[in-house]
C-alpha atoms as a printed R data frame, in Angstrom:
    type eleno elety resid chain resno      x       y      z
1   ATOM     1    CA   MET     A     1 79.507  74.315 72.978
2   ATOM     2    CA   ALA     A     2 76.218  72.726 71.996
3   ATOM     3    CA   ARG     A     3 74.370  74.360 69.098
4   ATOM     4    CA   LYS     A     4 70.600  74.080 69.538
5   ATOM     5    CA   LYS     A     5 67.582  75.377 67.693
6   ATOM     6    CA   LEU     A     6 64.940  76.780 70.002
7   ATOM     7    CA   TYR     A     7 62.365  74.167 68.972
8   ATOM     8    CA   GLU     A     8 64.701  71.482 70.350
9   ATOM     9    CA   ILE     A     9 64.703  72.910 73.857
10  ATOM    10    CA   SER     A    10 61.582  75.062 74.196
11  ATOM    11    CA   ASP     A    11 57.907  75.544 73.474
12  ATOM    12    CA   ILE     A    12 57.094  78.768 71.615
13  ATOM    13    CA   LYS     A    13 53.611  80.218 71.605
14  ATOM    14    CA   THR     A    14 51.849  83.328 70.437
15  ATOM    15    CA   GLU     A    15 48.550  84.583 71.802
16  ATOM    16    CA   PRO     A    16 45.582  85.097 69.487
17  ATOM    17    CA   PHE     A    17 44.441  88.167 71.415
18  ATOM    18    CA   GLY     A    18 43.435  90.109 68.330
19  ATOM    19    CA   SER     A    19 40.328  87.988 68.022
20  ATOM    20    CA   THR     A    20 39.694  87.083 71.669
21  ATOM    21    CA   LEU     A    21 40.329  90.182 73.782
22  ATOM    22    CA   HIS     A    22 39.568  93.835 73.143
23  ATOM    23    CA   GLU     A    23 40.234  97.086 74.970
24  ATOM    24    CA   GLU     A    24 36.680  97.149 76.315
25  ATOM    25    CA   ASP     A    25 37.460  93.860 78.118
26  ATOM    26    CA   TYR     A    26 40.004  95.616 80.360
27  ATOM    27    CA   VAL     A    27 38.975  96.095 83.987
28  ATOM    28    CA   GLN     A    28 40.159  98.133 87.009
29  ATOM    29    CA   THR     A    29 41.368  95.119 89.011
30  ATOM    30    CA   GLY     A    30 42.360  91.725 87.683
31  ATOM    31    CA   THR     A    31 45.188  89.871 85.972
32  ATOM    32    CA   PRO     A    32 47.827  91.983 84.188
33  ATOM    33    CA   ILE     A    33 48.659  91.552 80.503
34  ATOM    34    CA   ILE     A    34 52.253  92.149 79.422
35  ATOM    35    CA   THR     A    35 52.487  94.094 76.160
36  ATOM    36    CA   VAL     A    36 55.476  95.230 74.072
37  ATOM    37    CA   GLU     A    37 55.551  98.509 76.007
38  ATOM    38    CA   HIS     A    38 56.292  96.584 79.213
39  ATOM    39    CA   LEU     A    39 59.488  94.906 77.952
40  ATOM    40    CA   GLY     A    40 62.267  96.716 79.819
41  ATOM    41    CA   GLU     A    41 66.019  96.157 79.651
42  ATOM    42    CA   GLN     A    42 66.125  94.602 83.121
43  ATOM    43    CA   GLY     A    43 62.677  93.024 83.261
44  ATOM    44    CA   VAL     A    44 58.991  93.658 82.907
45  ATOM    45    CA   ILE     A    45 57.904  97.239 83.594
46  ATOM    46    CA   HIS     A    46 54.945  97.227 85.983
47  ATOM    47    CA   LEU     A    47 53.392 100.556 84.933
48  ATOM    48    CA   ASN     A    48 50.075 101.058 83.121
49  ATOM    49    CA   LEU     A    49 49.414  97.336 82.742
50  ATOM    50    CA   PRO     A    50 46.058  96.451 81.190
51  ATOM    51    CA   LEU     A    51 44.042  94.108 83.419
52  ATOM    52    CA   VAL     A    52 41.471  91.433 82.588
53  ATOM    53    CA   SER     A    53 38.774  89.781 84.675
54  ATOM    54    CA   ASP     A    54 39.055  86.360 86.304
55  ATOM    55    CA   ASP     A    55 36.612  85.027 83.683
56  ATOM    56    CA   ASP     A    56 38.856  86.199 80.838
57  ATOM    57    CA   LYS     A    57 41.930  84.841 82.594
58  ATOM    58    CA   GLU     A    58 40.247  81.446 82.943
59  ATOM    59    CA   ARG     A    59 39.226  81.492 79.284
60  ATOM    60    CA   LEU     A    60 42.816  82.326 78.284
61  ATOM    61    CA   LYS     A    61 44.594  80.165 80.887
62  ATOM    62    CA   SER     A    62 46.688  78.365 78.264
63  ATOM    63    CA   TYR     A    63 48.336  81.768 77.651
64  ATOM    64    CA   CYS     A    64 49.385  82.345 81.261
65  ATOM    65    CA   LEU     A    65 53.061  82.996 81.805
66  ATOM    66    CA   LYS     A    66 55.281  81.077 84.183
67  ATOM    67    CA   GLU     A    67 58.354  82.270 86.019
68  ATOM    68    CA   SER     A    68 61.422  81.811 83.750
69  ATOM    69    CA   ASP     A    69 59.446  82.153 80.507
70  ATOM    70    CA   ILE     A    70 60.887  84.660 78.059
71  ATOM    71    CA   VAL     A    71 58.566  87.011 76.170
72  ATOM    72    CA   PHE     A    72 59.538  88.566 72.833
73  ATOM    73    CA   SER     A    73 58.189  91.440 70.826
74  ATOM    74    CA   ARG     A    74 56.559  89.925 67.748
75  ATOM    75    CA   VAL     A    75 56.249  93.164 65.770
76  ATOM    76    CA   GLY     A    76 58.306  96.331 65.464
77  ATOM    77    CA   SER     A    77 61.274  96.045 67.825
78  ATOM    78    CA   VAL     A    78 61.533  92.284 67.363
79  ATOM    79    CA   ASP     A    79 64.785  92.061 69.307
80  ATOM    80    CA   ARG     A    80 63.137  93.137 72.592
81  ATOM    81    CA   SER     A    81 62.672  90.404 75.166
82  ATOM    82    CA   CYS     A    82 62.243  89.907 78.921
83  ATOM    83    CA   LEU     A    83 62.594  87.117 81.421
84  ATOM    84    CA   VAL     A    84 59.388  86.553 83.405
85  ATOM    85    CA   SER     A    85 59.988  86.827 87.157
86  ATOM    86    CA   SER     A    86 58.029  85.300 90.034
87  ATOM    87    CA   GLU     A    87 56.074  88.585 90.246
88  ATOM    88    CA   GLU     A    88 54.687  88.031 86.729
89  ATOM    89    CA   ASN     A    89 53.836  84.356 87.269
90  ATOM    90    CA   ASN     A    90 50.306  83.641 85.923
91  ATOM    91    CA   TRP     A    91 50.065  86.961 84.101
92  ATOM    92    CA   LEU     A    92 48.972  86.915 80.454
93  ATOM    93    CA   PHE     A    93 50.858  88.083 77.370
94  ATOM    94    CA   SER     A    94 49.436  90.113 74.481
95  ATOM    95    CA   GLY     A    95 49.096  89.068 70.863
96  ATOM    96    CA   ARG     A    96 52.070  91.258 69.960
97  ATOM    97    CA   LEU     A    97 54.371  88.985 71.969
98  ATOM    98    CA   LEU     A    98 55.774  85.473 71.628
99  ATOM    99    CA   ARG     A    99 56.431  83.286 74.647
100 ATOM   100    CA   VAL     A   100 59.484  80.990 74.875
101 ATOM   101    CA   ARG     A   101 59.261  78.321 77.607
102 ATOM   102    CA   LEU     A   102 62.195  75.974 78.119
103 ATOM   103    CA   ILE     A   103 61.137  72.324 78.168
104 ATOM   104    CA   ASP     A   104 64.602  70.801 78.396
105 ATOM   105    CA   LYS     A   105 65.901  70.930 81.976
106 ATOM   106    CA   ASN     A   106 69.518  70.894 80.706
107 ATOM   107    CA   PHE     A   107 69.213  74.548 79.723
108 ATOM   108    CA   ASP     A   108 69.044  77.674 81.866
109 ATOM   109    CA   SER     A   109 66.427  80.338 81.058
110 ATOM   110    CA   LYS     A   110 68.559  83.126 82.550
111 ATOM   111    CA   PHE     A   111 71.432  82.091 80.268
112 ATOM   112    CA   LEU     A   112 69.041  82.050 77.296
113 ATOM   113    CA   ASN     A   113 67.737  85.490 78.273
114 ATOM   114    CA   GLN     A   114 71.288  86.860 78.519
115 ATOM   115    CA   ASN     A   115 71.960  85.480 75.028
116 ATOM   116    CA   PHE     A   116 68.929  87.346 73.693
117 ATOM   117    CA   LYS     A   117 70.385  90.595 75.126
118 ATOM   118    CA   ASN     A   118 73.636  90.117 73.152
119 ATOM   119    CA   ASP     A   119 73.980  92.637 70.295
120 ATOM   120    CA   SER     A   120 75.028  90.020 67.726
121 ATOM   121    CA   VAL     A   121 72.043  87.821 68.650
122 ATOM   122    CA   LYS     A   122 69.712  90.829 68.433
123 ATOM   123    CA   TYR     A   123 71.126  91.599 64.993
124 ATOM   124    CA   ARG     A   124 70.512  88.012 63.842
125 ATOM   125    CA   ILE     A   125 66.923  88.139 65.108
126 ATOM   126    CA   ARG     A   126 66.259  91.461 63.335
127 ATOM   127    CA   SER     A   127 67.745  90.094 60.107
128 ATOM   128    CA   LEU     A   128 65.326  87.133 60.154
129 ATOM   129    CA   ALA     A   129 62.232  89.279 60.668
130 ATOM   130    CA   VAL     A   130 59.736  89.508 57.825
131 ATOM   131    CA   GLY     A   131 57.482  92.349 56.693
132 ATOM   132    CA   GLN     A   132 57.876  95.308 54.376
133 ATOM   133    CA   THR     A   133 56.449  98.065 56.550
134 ATOM   134    CA   MET     A   134 57.045  96.704 60.032
135 ATOM   135    CA   ALA     A   135 59.430  93.959 61.137
136 ATOM   136    CA   SER     A   136 57.612  90.874 62.350
137 ATOM   137    CA   LEU     A   137 58.571  87.566 63.967
138 ATOM   138    CA   ASN     A   138 56.481  84.429 63.968
139 ATOM   139    CA   THR     A   139 56.749  81.180 65.888
140 ATOM   140    CA   GLU     A   140 58.391  79.392 62.957
141 ATOM   141    CA   ILE     A   141 61.213  81.939 62.680
142 ATOM   142    CA   LEU     A   142 61.907  81.777 66.402
143 ATOM   143    CA   ARG     A   143 61.590  77.977 66.535
144 ATOM   144    CA   ASN     A   144 64.381  77.625 63.958
145 ATOM   145    CA   PHE     A   145 66.653  80.214 65.567
146 ATOM   146    CA   HIS     A   146 69.832  78.597 66.888
147 ATOM   147    CA   LEU     A   147 72.119  79.491 69.776
148 ATOM   148    CA   ASN     A   148 75.259  78.016 71.305
149 ATOM   149    CA   PHE     A   149 75.175  76.746 74.878
150 ATOM   150    CA   PRO     A   150 77.896  75.509 77.211
151 ATOM   151    CA   PRO     A   151 77.300  71.761 77.640
152 ATOM   152    CA   SER     A   152 76.864  72.004 81.412
153 ATOM   153    CA   LEU     A   153 73.827  73.513 83.139
154 ATOM   154    CA   VAL     A   154 76.161  74.569 85.971
155 ATOM   155    CA   GLU     A   155 78.289  76.551 83.483
156 ATOM   156    CA   GLN     A   156 75.207  78.183 81.968
157 ATOM   157    CA   THR     A   157 73.964  79.185 85.420
158 ATOM   158    CA   LYS     A   158 77.337  80.663 86.431
159 ATOM   159    CA   ILE     A   159 77.613  82.659 83.202
160 ATOM   160    CA   ALA     A   160 74.032  83.931 83.499
161 ATOM   161    CA   SER     A   161 74.555  84.932 87.145
162 ATOM   162    CA   PHE     A   162 77.747  86.802 86.250
163 ATOM   163    CA   PHE     A   163 76.125  88.817 83.457
164 ATOM   164    CA   THR     A   164 72.966  89.434 85.480
165 ATOM   165    CA   ALA     A   165 75.096  90.868 88.313
166 ATOM   166    CA   ILE     A   166 76.892  93.155 85.843
167 ATOM   167    CA   ASP     A   167 73.547  94.308 84.398
168 ATOM   168    CA   GLN     A   168 72.286  95.093 87.906
169 ATOM   169    CA   LYS     A   169 75.428  97.121 88.691
170 ATOM   170    CA   ILE     A   170 75.048  99.096 85.467
171 ATOM   171    CA   THR     A   171 71.402  99.791 86.314
172 ATOM   172    CA   GLN     A   172 72.406 101.057 89.777
173 ATOM   173    CA   LEU     A   173 74.938 103.442 88.220
174 ATOM   174    CA   THR     A   174 72.496 104.955 85.748
């Protein structure tokens, strides 16, 4: 197993929405913004998504999501995360989220996402959170978070596919 800190294999970013986008900027049709409320167990929940205009999307284009990114709750339930699917490609993420984008092609984002769903990993993330009243993560905490990976991308992909299939079966049964 290879032990890696997230900064070694990914780019982590938070959105400064608090100062750049406000509720009055939301429109009836436009680009969706993923917020903490949209982080579901099996993916992004596509209900009641706030939307922004094309002008706002262009202004905030460096905060667009790409398929295979992982978004994390930055405050409150800091162990909540979701893998971005092709449906959410080019959507934006709110200031209450952090985005993890793999930059090392030797690592599988689905495997990383499955790791983040593991109870012991969730516990470790919660234990690193800061804040007296409400748990909070920042980019530095997440950058220094380490995980173990099988050395082979093929192995990572097989493991991720196996656990994803199990998750889908469980979802079908509930």
